[in-house]
VEXTI-729786 format. One record per residue (C-alpha): residue number from 1; residue in three letters; y, x, z. Coordinates in nm, 3 decimals, decimal comma. Example, Ala and Ser with C-alpha at 12.3 -4.5 7.8 and 13.67 -1.06 7.14 Angstrom:
BEGIN
> 1;ALA;-0,450;1,230;0,780
> 2;SER;-0,106;1,367;0,714
This chain:
BEGIN
> 1;MET;10,120;-13,451;5,024
> 2;GLN;9,895;-13,516;4,778
> 3;THR;9,971;-13,810;4,514
> 4;GLU;9,652;-14,021;4,444
> 5;PRO;9,610;-14,108;4,086
> 6;PRO;9,653;-14,500;4,006
> 7;PHE;9,369;-14,703;4,042
> 8;ILE;9,178;-14,795;3,755
> 9;SER;8,903;-15,067;3,743
> 10;ALA;8,564;-14,980;3,626
> 11;ASP;8,583;-15,260;3,377
> 12;LEU;8,920;-15,169;3,240
> 13;ARG;8,811;-14,786;3,224
> 14;ASN;8,481;-14,917;3,026
> 15;LEU;8,705;-15,106;2,812
> 16;ARG;8,934;-14,841;2,695
> 17;GLU;8,632;-14,597;2,676
> 18;ASN;8,484;-14,840;2,444
> 19;GLU;8,799;-14,897;2,237
> 20;ASP;8,830;-14,541;2,177
> 21;ALA;8,472;-14,498;2,085
> 22;VAL;8,513;-14,755;1,827
> 23;VAL;8,815;-14,592;1,672
> 24;ASP;8,613;-14,247;1,674
> 25;ILE;8,337;-14,421;1,475
> 26;TRP;8,610;-14,561;1,227
> 27;LYS;8,750;-14,196;1,187
> 28;THR;8,384;-14,065;1,142
> 29;GLU;8,349;-14,358;0,852
> 30;ALA;8,672;-14,271;0,697
> 31;ASP;8,610;-13,900;0,697
> 32;SER;8,282;-13,946;0,517
> 33;ILE;8,472;-14,097;0,217
> 34;LEU;8,773;-13,863;0,236
> 35;LYS;8,616;-13,536;0,322
> 36;PRO;8,251;-13,576;0,201
> 37;LYS;8,009;-13,265;0,281
> 38;ASP;7,888;-13,050;-0,007
> 39;GLY;7,599;-13,273;-0,186
> 40;ASP;7,698;-13,595;-0,044
> 41;VAL;7,730;-13,922;-0,257
> 42;ILE;8,052;-14,118;-0,177
> 43;ASN;7,952;-14,494;-0,165
> 44;ARG;8,263;-14,659;-0,330
> 45;GLU;8,172;-15,039;-0,240
> 46;SER;8,415;-15,227;-0,052
> 47;ARG;8,245;-15,298;0,297
> 48;GLN;8,343;-15,286;0,675
> 49;LEU;8,319;-14,934;0,839
> 50;GLY;8,163;-14,927;1,183
> 51;PRO;8,188;-15,190;1,450
> 52;THR;8,439;-15,434;1,531
> 53;ARG;8,632;-15,407;1,873
> 54;LYS;8,778;-15,677;2,099
> 55;LEU;9,146;-15,688;2,159
> 56;THR;9,362;-15,886;2,388
> 57;PHE;9,741;-15,945;2,357
> 58;LYS;9,995;-16,193;2,455
> 59;ASN;10,187;-16,433;2,201
> 60;ALA;10,549;-16,507;2,198
> 61;VAL;10,535;-16,747;2,444
> 62;GLY;10,315;-16,525;2,685
> 63;HIS;9,980;-16,698;2,622
> 64;THR;9,685;-16,450;2,627
> 65;ILE;9,518;-16,429;2,285
> 66;ASN;9,153;-16,272;2,254
> 67;ALA;9,107;-16,082;1,917
> 68;VAL;8,884;-15,899;1,700
> 69;GLU;9,006;-15,590;1,503
> 70;SER;8,775;-15,458;1,193
> 71;PHE;8,806;-15,170;0,974
> 72;SER;8,727;-15,165;0,585
> 73;TYR;8,703;-14,967;0,287
> 74;ARG;8,818;-15,159;-0,024
> 75;GLY;8,699;-14,910;-0,281
> 76;HIS;9,034;-14,755;-0,340
> 77;GLY;9,204;-14,759;0,005
> 78;PHE;9,128;-14,875;0,367
> 79;GLU;9,239;-15,214;0,556
> 80;LEU;9,271;-15,294;0,911
> 81;LYS;9,238;-15,645;0,983
> 82;VAL;9,290;-15,854;1,332
> 83;ALA;9,134;-16,230;1,338
> 84;VAL;9,137;-16,489;1,597
> 85;ASP;8,887;-16,737;1,594
> 86;GLY;8,764;-16,617;1,285
> 87;LYS;9,072;-16,624;1,094
> 88;THR;9,273;-16,331;0,990
> 89;VAL;9,609;-16,345;1,181
> 90;ALA;9,713;-15,976;1,079
> 91;PHE;9,623;-15,668;0,825
> 92;ILE;9,751;-15,368;0,674
> 93;ASN;9,624;-15,219;0,361
> 94;TYR;9,688;-14,862;0,281
> 95;VAL;9,569;-14,547;0,097
> 96;THR;9,578;-14,183;0,210
> 97;GLY;9,524;-13,853;0,093
> 98;GLY;9,679;-13,484;0,107
> 99;GLY;9,837;-13,574;0,465
> 100;ILE;10,038;-13,873;0,309
> 101;ILE;9,983;-14,240;0,388
> 102;ASN;10,087;-14,491;0,159
> 103;ILE;10,135;-14,811;0,308
> 104;GLY;10,078;-15,115;0,086
> 105;LYS;10,055;-15,485;0,178
> 106;VAL;10,110;-15,581;0,546
> 107;ASP;10,101;-15,921;0,677
> 108;VAL;10,119;-16,076;1,014
> 109;GLU;10,102;-16,491;1,063
> 110;PRO;10,427;-16,631;1,173
> 111;ALA;10,276;-16,756;1,503
> 112;PHE;10,141;-16,373;1,575
> 113;GLN;10,467;-16,214;1,519
> 114;ARG;10,672;-16,023;1,757
> 115;CYS;10,338;-15,957;1,948
> 116;GLY;10,313;-15,590;1,879
> 117;LEU;10,022;-15,614;1,602
> 118;ASN;10,215;-15,401;1,331
> 119;THR;10,257;-15,124;1,599
> 120;ARG;9,907;-15,159;1,714
> 121;MET;9,760;-15,120;1,382
> 122;PHE;9,975;-14,820;1,242
> 123;ALA;9,904;-14,687;1,601
> 124;ASP;9,527;-14,691;1,516
> 125;ILE;9,582;-14,537;1,152
> 126;CYS;9,717;-14,266;1,323
> 127;LYS;9,433;-14,205;1,534
> 128;ILE;9,170;-14,237;1,255
> 129;HIS;9,351;-14,014;1,042
> 130;PRO;9,531;-13,761;1,290
> 131;ASP;9,626;-13,518;1,033
> 132;ILE;9,863;-13,739;0,828
> 133;SER;10,216;-13,609;0,853
> 134;SER;10,406;-13,848;0,601
> 135;ALA;10,426;-14,217;0,579
> 136;TRP;10,559;-14,397;0,263
> 137;LYS;10,633;-14,758;0,228
> 138;LYS;10,782;-14,975;-0,030
> 139;LEU;11,022;-15,216;0,166
> 140;ASP;10,984;-15,556;0,023
> 141;SER;10,945;-15,902;0,183
> 142;ASP;11,070;-15,906;0,561
> 143;ASN;11,160;-15,542;0,516
> 144;TYR;11,395;-15,587;0,199
> 145;THR;11,548;-15,913;0,352
> 146;THR;11,628;-15,701;0,700
> 147;TYR;11,748;-15,404;0,507
> 148;ARG;11,981;-15,569;0,273
> 149;SER;12,103;-15,806;0,584
> 150;GLY;12,172;-15,468;0,743
> 151;LEU;12,390;-15,356;0,468
> 152;GLU;12,587;-15,682;0,421
> 153;ARG;12,647;-15,647;0,802
> 154;GLY;12,811;-15,285;0,739
> 155;LEU;12,519;-15,068;0,853
> 156;ASP;12,490;-14,747;0,676
> 157;VAL;12,147;-14,729;0,479
> 158;VAL;11,967;-14,512;0,758
> 159;SER;12,080;-14,759;1,016
> 160;ALA;11,961;-15,042;0,777
> 161;ALA;11,624;-14,885;0,752
> 162;ARG;11,564;-14,817;1,110
> 163;GLN;11,605;-15,182;1,183
> 164;THR;11,347;-15,317;0,955
> 165;PRO;10,993;-15,398;1,097
> 166;ALA;10,878;-15,094;0,919
> 167;GLY;11,119;-14,877;1,070
> 168;LYS;11,109;-15,001;1,392
> 169;VAL;10,706;-14,963;1,419
> 170;SER;10,735;-14,605;1,285
> 171;GLU;11,003;-14,495;1,552
> 172;GLN;10,799;-14,663;1,844
> 173;LEU;10,541;-14,425;1,756
> 174;GLY;10,743;-14,135;1,744
> 175;TRP;10,798;-14,095;1,352
> 176;GLU;11,149;-13,980;1,185
> 177;ILE;11,295;-14,091;0,873
> 178;ASP;11,238;-13,850;0,603
> 179;LEU;11,576;-13,864;0,415
> 180;GLU;11,489;-13,631;0,144
> 181;GLN;11,171;-13,834;0,046
> 182;SER;11,321;-14,181;0,119
> 183;SER;11,519;-14,408;-0,146
> 184;LEU;11,785;-14,609;0,037
> 185;PRO;12,000;-14,776;-0,192
> 186;SER;12,365;-14,904;-0,100
> 187;LEU;12,536;-15,223;-0,117
> 188;ASP;12,787;-15,310;-0,402
> 189;VAL;13,015;-15,522;-0,220
> 190;ASN;13,172;-15,640;-0,536
> 191;ASN;12,872;-15,775;-0,707
> 192;GLY;12,610;-15,771;-0,433
> 193;ARG;12,356;-15,545;-0,587
> 194;LEU;12,190;-15,254;-0,426
> 195;TYR;12,257;-14,930;-0,630
> 196;PHE;12,221;-14,548;-0,585
> 197;PRO;12,584;-14,393;-0,611
> 198;ASP;12,474;-14,070;-0,739
> 199;ASN;12,235;-14,256;-0,995
> 200;PRO;12,376;-14,609;-1,068
> 201;THR;12,088;-14,687;-1,338
> 202;MET;11,815;-14,596;-1,122
> 203;PRO;11,594;-14,891;-1,029
> 204;ASP;11,714;-15,046;-0,644
> 205;THR;11,363;-15,010;-0,521
> 206;VAL;11,377;-14,928;-0,135
> 207;ARG;11,125;-14,685;-0,033
> 208;LEU;11,121;-14,578;0,308
> 209;VAL;10,942;-14,237;0,437
> 210;TYR;10,869;-14,142;0,769
> 211;LYS;10,769;-13,801;0,895
> 212;ARG;10,558;-13,730;1,188
> 213;ASN;10,739;-13,549;1,499
> 214;TRP;10,439;-13,367;1,592
> 215;GLU;10,596;-13,316;1,952
> 216;LYS;10,554;-13,683;2,001
> 217;LYS;10,221;-13,709;1,850
> 218;ASP;10,006;-13,976;2,021
């Protein structure tokens, strides 16, 4: 007996196709900056790239939220932004080149945290730049606090890194920690300072690097 494919309404199918079409335009716009054709003059002015797209998600209490996502170039890097009623509620800034993405500032308004927006934006980045193989992120703010809290609870450095928001987002999309490139300091329980056992004088900056698992590529 042949199994019929799941029913997908025309409206839902059109929505998905429209979302994919917008991301394809974003990719083309990014490529025109990162991979210009011979003779092309690159416009370095900050500007929105391509159209916006609508997205819908549920907030922490289960209410449906209608939002708009946009993609921009900032003269030195890119930005994905999610807005609700014209107000920015989440964004991620990054630069990329040579197969590496260096993630800068990431922010989600408290009322829209735990809604999957970070995961969604990083998934979009992976589609816009399908050839990136390494993602670098300096752990600060909530990521740093979560990392340190994990060490204080007795976790090893890898487990502490994996439980950070940045770590969870990366692993949800099939990426794996690159231990050779990451800088994950330990906790000195005597004075509460983060340090590197092999190099105690090294600054205690926490850098988390993920490498793409191509077998799980989205």
